[in-house]
Backbone as numpy.savetxt, mean C-alpha at the origin, in Angstrom:
# Nx Ny Nz CAx CAy CAz Cx Cy Cz
-1.41 -24.13 16.72 -0.47 -23.29 16.52 0.73 -23.29 15.36
1.17 -24.12 15.28 2.12 -24.43 14.06 1.34 -24.33 12.84
0.25 -25.01 12.31 -0.30 -24.85 11.43 -0.52 -23.36 10.91
-0.71 -22.47 12.25 -1.22 -21.29 12.21 0.06 -20.43 11.69
0.77 -20.77 12.22 2.32 -20.27 11.78 2.85 -20.63 10.86
2.38 -21.63 10.08 2.94 -21.81 8.61 1.91 -21.41 7.52
0.67 -20.92 7.76 -0.08 -20.37 6.95 -0.15 -19.12 7.01
-0.23 -18.49 8.15 0.26 -17.09 8.54 -1.26 -16.38 8.03
-1.96 -16.65 7.76 -3.45 -15.71 7.55 -3.97 -15.39 8.36
-3.97 -16.26 9.74 -4.92 -15.71 10.51 -6.20 -16.55 10.71
-6.54 -17.23 10.02 -7.93 -17.96 9.58 -7.90 -19.17 10.90
-6.86 -19.84 11.36 -6.69 -20.80 12.03 -6.74 -20.75 13.80
-6.41 -19.20 13.36 -6.37 -18.54 15.04 -7.64 -18.01 15.54
-8.62 -17.91 14.87 -10.37 -17.61 15.04 -10.95 -18.70 14.88
-10.58 -19.89 14.57 -11.14 -21.53 14.80 -10.80 -21.47 16.11
-9.83 -21.50 16.98 -9.34 -21.39 18.28 -10.24 -20.74 19.24
-10.19 -19.55 19.07 -11.21 -18.95 19.46 -12.70 -19.43 19.22
-12.85 -19.60 18.24 -14.47 -20.11 18.45 -14.71 -21.55 19.07
-13.80 -22.14 19.25 -13.41 -23.32 20.25 -13.46 -23.32 21.50
-12.95 -22.03 22.15 -12.49 -21.90 23.97 -14.11 -21.20 23.55
-14.55 -20.36 22.56 -15.67 -19.81 23.24 -16.78 -20.85 23.49
-16.87 -21.80 22.29 -17.55 -23.30 22.42 -17.85 -23.77 24.04
-16.47 -23.62 24.13 -15.80 -24.62 25.37 -16.35 -24.21 26.71
-16.35 -22.51 26.28 -17.16 -21.96 27.99 -18.48 -21.86 27.81
-19.26 -21.77 26.98 -20.54 -21.85 26.78 -21.04 -23.20 27.33
-20.04 -24.22 26.74 -20.73 -25.94 27.10 -20.38 -25.83 28.73
-19.30 -25.53 29.42 -18.96 -25.07 30.65 -20.37 -24.41 31.44
-21.17 -23.35 30.79 -22.16 -22.78 31.55 -23.41 -23.36 31.45
-23.60 -23.72 30.05 -24.93 -24.12 29.69 -24.52 -25.53 28.78
-24.84 -26.62 29.68 -24.15 -28.26 29.09 -25.37 -27.87 27.54
-24.32 -28.50 26.63 -25.37 -28.75 25.67 -25.43 -29.78 24.97
-26.04 -30.55 24.20 -25.40 -31.94 23.32 -24.44 -31.55 22.30
-23.92 -32.61 21.97 -22.76 -32.42 21.23 -23.47 -32.06 19.61
-24.21 -32.11 19.28 -24.91 -31.50 18.21 -24.84 -30.04 17.98
-25.89 -29.47 18.81 -25.62 -27.93 19.37 -24.22 -27.83 19.52
-23.27 -28.51 20.08 -21.69 -27.69 20.18 -21.29 -27.95 19.00
-21.08 -28.71 18.19 -20.83 -28.86 16.81 -20.97 -27.43 15.91
-22.47 -27.20 16.04 -23.53 -26.44 15.32 -23.03 -24.86 16.06
-22.73 -24.66 16.94 -22.14 -23.52 17.86 -20.82 -23.14 17.07
-20.00 -24.19 17.04 -18.37 -24.01 16.97 -18.44 -23.56 15.29
-19.54 -24.21 14.27 -19.29 -24.03 12.85 -19.72 -22.27 12.83
-20.57 -22.31 13.09 -21.24 -20.93 13.11 -20.06 -19.77 13.89
-19.46 -19.91 14.65 -18.62 -18.96 15.48 -17.01 -18.89 14.49
-16.91 -20.30 13.98 -15.88 -20.36 12.99 -16.47 -19.51 12.05
-16.94 -19.55 11.31 -17.32 -19.16 9.97 -17.70 -17.37 10.26
-18.45 -16.73 11.29 -18.45 -15.72 11.75 -17.09 -15.17 12.07
-16.24 -15.45 12.60 -14.88 -15.07 12.75 -13.92 -14.88 11.70
-14.49 -15.93 11.21 -13.23 -15.84 9.07 -13.74 -14.85 8.76
-15.63 -14.77 8.58 -15.99 -13.82 7.78 -15.12 -12.24 8.28
-15.19 -11.86 9.28 -14.93 -10.95 10.25 -13.41 -10.52 9.70
-12.48 -11.72 9.92 -11.31 -11.25 9.61 -11.07 -11.04 8.56
-11.76 -11.55 7.00 -11.53 -11.25 6.26 -12.20 -10.05 5.63
-13.25 -9.73 6.27 -13.18 -8.53 6.05 -12.16 -7.20 6.33
-11.77 -7.53 7.46 -10.89 -6.45 8.34 -9.46 -6.44 7.38
-9.08 -7.88 7.06 -7.75 -7.88 6.90 -8.35 -7.60 4.66
-8.91 -7.61 4.08 -9.54 -6.97 2.81 -9.31 -5.73 2.75
-9.79 -4.79 3.77 -9.52 -3.47 4.02 -8.55 -3.14 4.59
-8.03 -3.47 5.01 -6.26 -3.04 5.40 -5.45 -3.46 4.49
-5.37 -4.49 3.58 -4.77 -4.52 2.33 -4.90 -3.58 0.97
-6.68 -3.27 1.24 -6.50 -1.98 0.31 -6.00 -0.74 0.65
-6.00 -0.37 1.87 -5.51 0.87 2.40 -4.13 0.71 2.12
-3.75 -0.32 2.39 -1.80 -0.43 2.19 -1.40 -0.31 0.84
-2.10 -1.11 0.32 -2.11 -0.79 -1.08 -2.04 0.14 -2.25
-3.14 1.34 -1.72 -2.88 2.29 -1.83 -1.44 3.36 -1.20
-1.49 3.53 -0.37 -0.04 3.35 0.39 1.35 3.39 -0.56
1.54 2.18 -0.67 2.60 1.37 -0.93 2.48 1.70 -2.44
1.71 2.35 -3.08 1.82 1.91 -4.88 2.86 2.56 -5.47
3.60 3.40 -5.00 4.43 3.95 -5.70 5.82 3.67 -5.10
6.05 2.01 -4.56 7.24 1.67 -3.49 8.39 1.91 -4.09
8.29 1.50 -5.45 10.01 1.13 -5.72 9.33 2.02 -7.16
8.77 2.64 -7.28 8.95 3.67 -8.57 9.07 5.24 -8.19
10.77 5.53 -8.14 10.94 6.63 -7.86 10.37 7.96 -8.57
10.57 7.96 -9.95 9.90 8.91 -10.94 8.23 9.03 -10.24
7.59 7.85 -9.83 6.03 8.82 -9.26 6.43 9.41 -8.29
6.92 9.10 -7.47 7.47 9.52 -5.99 7.43 11.22 -6.20
7.88 11.06 -7.42 8.43 12.94 -7.76 7.61 13.92 -8.15
6.32 13.29 -8.37 5.43 14.17 -9.12 5.21 15.01 -8.50
5.02 16.17 -8.66 4.42 17.41 -7.74 5.30 17.81 -6.89
6.38 17.28 -6.45 7.89 18.08 -6.13 8.54 19.28 -6.42
8.96 20.01 -6.42 9.80 21.26 -7.19 11.13 20.94 -6.63
12.07 21.85 -7.45 13.32 21.78 -8.18 13.16 23.01 -8.70
15.06 22.98 -8.76 15.63 24.42 -9.14 16.20 23.76 -10.43
16.66 23.61 -11.70 17.45 23.62 -12.65 19.08 23.97 -12.34
19.57 23.05 -12.51 21.16 23.75 -12.32 21.75 23.91 -13.53
21.39 23.53 -14.99 21.61 23.94 -16.04 20.22 23.83 -16.68
20.82 24.42 -18.30 19.53 25.20 -18.77 18.70 23.89 -19.72
17.83 23.96 -20.12 17.38 23.13 -20.88 17.16 23.64 -22.35
17.76 22.57 -23.48 17.88 22.83 -24.79 16.99 22.41 -25.57
16.09 23.09 -26.49 15.06 21.97 -26.98 13.99 21.48 -26.25
13.89 22.08 -25.08 12.94 21.23 -24.37 13.36 20.21 -23.39
14.83 19.85 -23.51 15.07 18.52 -22.89 16.48 18.90 -22.34
17.20 18.34 -21.18 18.31 18.31 -20.26 17.77 17.16 -19.11
19.45 17.70 -18.15 19.24 16.76 -16.84 18.94 17.60 -15.50
18.42 17.02 -15.15 18.12 17.87 -13.65 18.74 16.62 -12.14
19.01 17.53 -11.67 19.88 16.92 -10.11 18.63 16.83 -9.38
18.49 15.84 -8.91 17.33 15.43 -8.38 18.41 14.40 -6.50
18.20 15.12 -5.62 19.31 14.28 -4.59 20.50 13.89 -5.35
20.88 12.59 -5.20 22.39 12.22 -5.68 22.52 11.54 -7.16
20.91 12.31 -7.68 20.80 11.25 -9.23 20.58 12.56 -9.80
20.96 12.15 -11.17 20.45 13.01 -12.35 19.58 12.54 -13.35
18.34 13.01 -13.43 17.09 12.69 -14.09 16.63 13.37 -15.54
16.93 12.68 -16.83 16.66 13.60 -17.94 14.75 13.82 -17.99
15.18 14.91 -18.11 13.57 15.89 -18.08 13.48 16.58 -19.38
11.93 16.78 -19.64 11.60 16.83 -21.04 10.75 18.30 -20.35
10.27 19.23 -21.02 9.72 20.82 -21.07 9.19 20.99 -22.22
7.59 21.36 -22.32 7.18 22.34 -23.64 7.73 23.64 -23.92
8.81 23.47 -23.44 10.07 25.04 -23.74 11.12 25.07 -23.51
11.56 26.02 -23.63 13.60 25.70 -23.09 13.22 26.79 -22.29
14.00 26.49 -20.86 14.18 26.75 -19.82 15.85 27.15 -19.08
16.11 28.26 -19.11 17.02 28.56 -18.18 18.11 28.38 -16.96
19.08 27.94 -16.75 19.09 27.52 -15.23 19.11 28.40 -14.17
18.37 27.55 -13.11 17.97 28.76 -12.13 16.25 28.84 -12.06
15.70 28.36 -12.64 14.11 28.41 -13.18 13.57 27.03 -12.07
12.79 28.00 -11.46 12.28 26.62 -10.58 10.86 26.07 -11.41
11.01 24.73 -11.04 10.01 23.85 -11.72 9.52 22.69 -11.24
8.23 22.37 -11.49 7.55 21.09 -11.22 7.39 20.02 -12.01
7.44 19.11 -11.38 7.40 17.51 -12.15 5.88 17.30 -12.10
5.59 17.09 -13.27 4.12 17.14 -13.54 3.77 15.84 -14.04
4.44 15.32 -14.76 4.42 13.90 -14.79 5.71 12.93 -15.45
5.66 11.42 -15.66 6.90 10.61 -16.21 6.40 10.08 -17.30
7.27 9.91 -18.09 7.17 9.16 -19.23 8.68 8.00 -19.53
8.47 7.14 -18.95 9.60 6.40 -18.83 10.24 6.64 -17.81
11.35 7.21 -17.89 12.47 7.51 -17.04 12.87 8.82 -17.24
12.08 9.64 -18.10 12.04 11.09 -18.37 10.82 11.76 -17.57
11.66 12.95 -16.69 10.59 13.60 -15.77 9.97 14.98 -16.69
8.81 15.19 -16.80 8.16 15.98 -17.58 7.96 16.97 -16.32
8.42 18.17 -16.79 8.21 19.03 -16.04 7.41 20.66 -16.73
7.24 21.58 -15.76 7.01 23.08 -16.25 7.28 23.81 -15.16
7.76 25.09 -16.00 7.91 26.23 -15.10 7.06 26.57 -13.77
7.56 26.87 -12.94 6.44 27.49 -11.57 7.12 28.75 -11.51
6.45 29.35 -10.37 6.44 30.71 -10.44 7.11 30.52 -8.50
8.56 30.73 -8.11 9.15 30.82 -6.89 8.11 31.24 -6.13
């Protein structure tokens, strides 16, 4: 268990489970040491493979959900806001929560316009006007 806590991947736990299962089978059906070794090896490999399949699927799903964890701009794509100040030459700033973000649009927009964030370039939010 100490080695498992240092590694943290779970593979040694399943070797222990394979050893317990092998012990139970040998208790019920006395087998020679050769068959005990083969059974332990097969159960360990099977358990490690199943653990790897489960873990890799879980990591893949988690990566998808956390892909924008520290990318605040990416999290804003698709969200809608109201401009507090007009955009001049398609550029300006927009208040998002307690932050001010530089924004860019293909046209000038007046204060009070409802906008949607459609992309981000660097730290600049690309927005477009939407009908409220």
